[in-house]
Every structure is written in structure tokens, then in C-alpha cells.
N, C-alpha and C positions, 0 to 999 in steps of 0.2 A: 248647919251649914257647914261645907267642907273648907276645908282651909285654901287658905288665899297661899299661892306660891309670889310671894314678894320679891324675888330676884327674877329679872328678864334674861331673855337670852347673852343681851349687851351686858350683862353684869359677871358673865363665866370669865374666867381667865383663860389665857391662851392654853395652859396644861391643861387646864376642865375641857377645855374646846376641843381638843387634841383626844382626848379619851371618848368624848363622848362620838368623834369622826372615825376613831378605829373600826368597828363593826363595818361601815361602808368600805372604807380604801381596802380592807382586808379582802372582802368579797370582789371585788374591782381588781384586783392585784391577781386573785385565784382563778378567775374569769379569764385574764390577762394570760398567764402563764400558761393556763391549760389548753386555752385555743392556740395558742402559738405551737405546743409540744403535739397535739394533734395536726396541725398545718405541716409542723416537720415529719410527723409518723406517715401523713398521708404521702408526701412527696417521697420518701423512699420508697413506701409502699407501691407508689408507680412505676417510679425506676428500676425497682425488681422486677416488678410485672412485665415489663417491658421489653428487660433483660433475659426472663425465663421464657418469653414468647419468640424474641427473635432465637434464640439457641435451639428451641424447638423447631423451628421454623430451618434452621441449617443444618440441624444435626443429621436429618436422614441423608440429605447429600454426601456431607463428610463420611457419616458409615458407610457409605455404596463404595466411595472412593478406597479408604482403608481396608475394607473387608473383599478388594478385588483379587481372587484368586485366582491362579494361573493352573494348568495341570500338571502335577511334577512327573517327568522322567526319568528315568534310569536306562540312559544308554552305553552304561557298563558292559551286560550279556550282549550286546549286538557288538560292538567294539571287541571283547575276546573272543567271540566266534569268530571273526574276520581275522583276528589277528594269530588264531591258531591253524590257517591255511598257510600263514605267510613263512617265508623261508628264515624269518629271523625279526624275532620283535623289535630287537634293538635298533633294526632300518628305520622304526618309524616312533617320531615324538608326538604323540595327541592331546589334543587338552578341548574339551566341547566344555562348552560354560552356558547356562541358563541366565540368561541377561534379567529376565522378569522375575525368577525365584533367588536370583543370585546366589546360583551355587554348581560347583562343578559335578557334572554328570557323567563324566567318563576321561579316561585319563590311560597313559601308557608312555614310559620312559621320557616324562615332560619335565624332569629337571637339567639336563644337561644341556652345556651350549651347541647351537649347529649352525652348518651355514642358513644364512638368512638371505639368498638369492634374491632380489627381487621384494622379499616382504620389507626391508630395512628402509624402502623407498615410502612405508606407510609413516614413519617417523619424520621425516622430512616433508612431506606434504602435509604434517599437522602444523609443523614449525611455520610453515610456508604460508598457510591460513592463520597462522595466528598473527602472524606479519600484518598479513591483508588486513584483521580485523583492527589491528591497532592502527590502520592508516601509514605505516611504514616501508609497503610496497603496495604498489599498484600492479593490478592483474594485466592492463593491458600493455606495461613496460617489454621493450625489446629486449632480449638480452641473444648474446652470441654464445652459439652452440657449435662447435666445429668450427665449420666458416658460413655460416647463416644466420639468419634472425631471426628469432624466435621468441612470440610473447610467453611470459611468464604461466598463464593460463594455460597456454598448449604444452608448457613443458611439464605443467601438472598433470595434462591429461596423458602423455607421453610416458611421463615416468609410473604411473599406476596403473595403465593399461598395455605398455609395452614393454618396462622397465628397459627405458629407454637411458644408457650411461650417459650419454653426454648430455642430457638436459639434465641428470642427476648432478652432476660434475659441477655446472654452470648453477643451478639454482644454489647450491652449497656456497660457491663462491660468491653469489649475488647476497644471502645474508652473513655467510662471513664462517669459515670452519672454526673458528674458537665459539663462535656465539651459539652455531648448533650442537657441538661438544658439552656446553655451558647447558642447553636445555636438556640434553640427554641426562646430564646430571642433576641437573635440579630436580627432575620428575622421577629420579632413582631408578633409571634405566638403566643398571648396571651391567647388565648380560650384555647390554647390545654395542657392538664397535662396527660404526658404519662403514669404516675405510677397510677393515678387516671381512665386511660381510657375515659377521657373526651375530646372535642372539638367541634367546629361549622363549620357549610358550609362556612364562611368567611375564615376561616384558611386555610380550604381543598381546598378554589377554590384559595388562594395564592400560595399553595404550587403546585397546578395543573397547571399554568400559568409558576411557576418558574420550573418545570418539563419538560414543554413543550419548554420554551426557552432555560431549562439547561446551562445555564450560567457558573455552575463551574467543569462541565466534559464535556468531549469529545462529540462526535455525535455517535463515536463508543461505548462508554461507555452506552450513552442513547440508543444506540438499542438493548443491552446485556441485559440493565433496563426494556426493553420494549418488549423485548423479554420473562422474568418473569411477568410481568404484565397480557400477553397473556392467556387466559384460557384453562387448560389443559383439563375439563371437564365441558362442559357447564349445564350438566343435575345436577351437584352439586346447581346450583344457579337460582330456577326459575326465575328471571327477565332473566337470559340472554337465555331461551328458547324463550323468546316473541322478542328478534331481531335475525332477517332471513337473512336480506340484508346490514346490517352495518358491518362495521367491530369494533371489541368491544374489548378494554384492559383496566384492572384496578383491581380493589381489593374489597372484601367485608368480611365480618364479621358477622355471624351470631349463635344467640340461637332457639333451635327448641324444643319443646313438644313433638313433637312425629316424629321418625325417620321411621317408617311404614306407618304413613298416607299419600295418596297422594294428599290430600290436606292439607299440612302442613301447621302449625300456630308457628309464630316465635314471641315470647316476643320481641327481638330484632333482627334487621336483616338491617346490613348498607351497603352501596355501593358507591363506586368511581369508575366510568367508563369515559373513551373516547370514543363516539360512531364518527366516521370517515366513509364519505361517499367513496364509493370503485371506484371513477375516475381511469383509468390509468396513465395519470398524476400524479404525486404527488402534485402538484401545483395547481390542479383543486380539491385536496380532500377538504372538509369542515368537520372539529373537532368540537364538542362539549365536554362539560362537565358536569355528569350528577353524583350530589352528592344528598343522600336519604338517610335519616337517621332515620329510621321505629322503631314503638313499635305496638305490638300486631296485626299484619298484616298475611293477609295469602297468600299464592302461586296464587293463581288463580288472586286477585288482584296485584299481581309485576306483572305476565304475562299480564294482561291488559294494565298494566300503559306503560309496554315496547313495546306492539304492538302498541299502539295509540301515543306514542313518535314517532316511526320509520316509520309510516305511514306519520306525518306528515311532518317530515323532507325532505320523498322523494317525497312528492305530488307536 
């Protein structure tokens, strides 16, 4: 007969019961820990997978935007050929900048300070539009210009399209002469003196790039600004008659010796124009800035330069 265990389960002490229960408790604890780790790992795996799939979905579009390349153009040989036909290279301070590739593509005598007849109004107009965006000025407000009342919006058109000195003076008074001087100082336009009609290509290029990006006012205001910069009559400016395939907008100022002569001669002739190719999709358009401060130049030379620049850009 097998030995009979005289001790029942009820006779075990608490310590003995604990020893008998440990194997079962350890297994349960192991299962709980393993399951928890598995759930956490699975969660991390799902999150990582979703992030990876999202990156793969957006990456092609981002890559296309980052790798958008525009044709690189060197206009220096074109400019040099034109300069070789001029009486003096020193009479022309020229800088041409590729906004898309962010590089200067042609230049001549572009460090000197020059008469800024007409072009200084671009600094004033930019400051006025900034004030409009801030709500400090209303476009509809009427201001006194000489003896008549003209709206600020109309005066902006006049200074950009007609180099209207009366409107320029009244607009400076509207924002305050000291405020305008402070704006020029804050933006580091150190070579520009509005009252003395002086500037250089460095300041004008800096303003052109800022205008193109227009961080100080909305796209809607920029389009209004751009409309005012669009030439109303190309025949007034011989340089513009040389451009037939590029979109052109900007401003100019000139002094002429003879308004009746077909081949006009200009003691002073200043231009700042954006030259833009005409692709259907705006994202494909290439834009250049032409800054041209000249003295003692004739209209035929201006037309020749415009035609040469356009031909090189489009070839």
C-alpha cells in the first residue's frame, strides 16, 4: 500500500503555500510583461509605418519643388558688345540680376552713386504701400497737391508712371520726411538720398528683390503695385520699344534735349524694369531685374541694348 500523505492542503503554512504558488504566479507575470512589451512595440511599429508612408507620399512633390531649375544665362558678353559701340562705358551704370537663380548676370560701372531721377519714387511707393498694409494710410484719402485734391492711390500712379514731383512731395509730407528717412536707414539704403536724387544699383537691386518678395504687404497689394508699374505707353521710353517678347514692368525717369527729334538724346536716362518670360504657368516664368542709369545716350542705343538683351534671354 502506498504511503498516505497525512498533511492536507489546509495544514500548509503560509510560507509553504507561497512556495507552491510561485511557479504559477511567475508564468502569469511573464505573460503580462511579454504581452505589454508586444503591444507597445506594435504601437511604435504602426506609428513608424504611418510616418514612413506619409513621407513617401509627400516626398515626390517636395523634391519637384526643390529641384526646379531655371536656365542660367550669361548676359555679360551681350552687354560688353553693346558697350563697345558706346562713346564711353562710364556713362552707363548697369546691373542685370536673375531673380530665379539669384545671381548677377551682367554689370558695368555699377558701384558709383548716380542721379536717380524718377527711380527714387520706387522707394517712396514701397513705403506708402507698407503703410497702407498696416492700416496707417487709406488709399482713398485725398491730399493737397499744388492747388488740387488727389487721392493717395492716384498719386501713387502718377509718381510711378509720370514721375510727378508734386505728388511725390505731398506723399512724403503725408508719411513724414523723418519717417521716410528712417525707412531708408532701416533698410540699409545708404546710397540713396531722396531729396538730392541720388542712388546706386546696389540699393535699387536690394529694393527690387524686396519688392518681388513683398514681405511687408499682401499679394493683392503687390498686384495693384505691379499694375501701376506696367507701362501705359511704350513709345514714351525708347528702351521699351526694343522689347517685344518679354513682359516688362517698372519705371523710368529721363531728361531730353529735343522732344521733336526722332533720334532723341538724353542727358539723363534712368530705368528699373522687371523682365519676365511669358510661359503659361507662372511657376515656369523666369524674371530678371534690369537697372540702367545712363547719361548722354541716344534712343537708338537704348533700343539696340533692349533687343540684344531680349534675344540672349530667349535664345
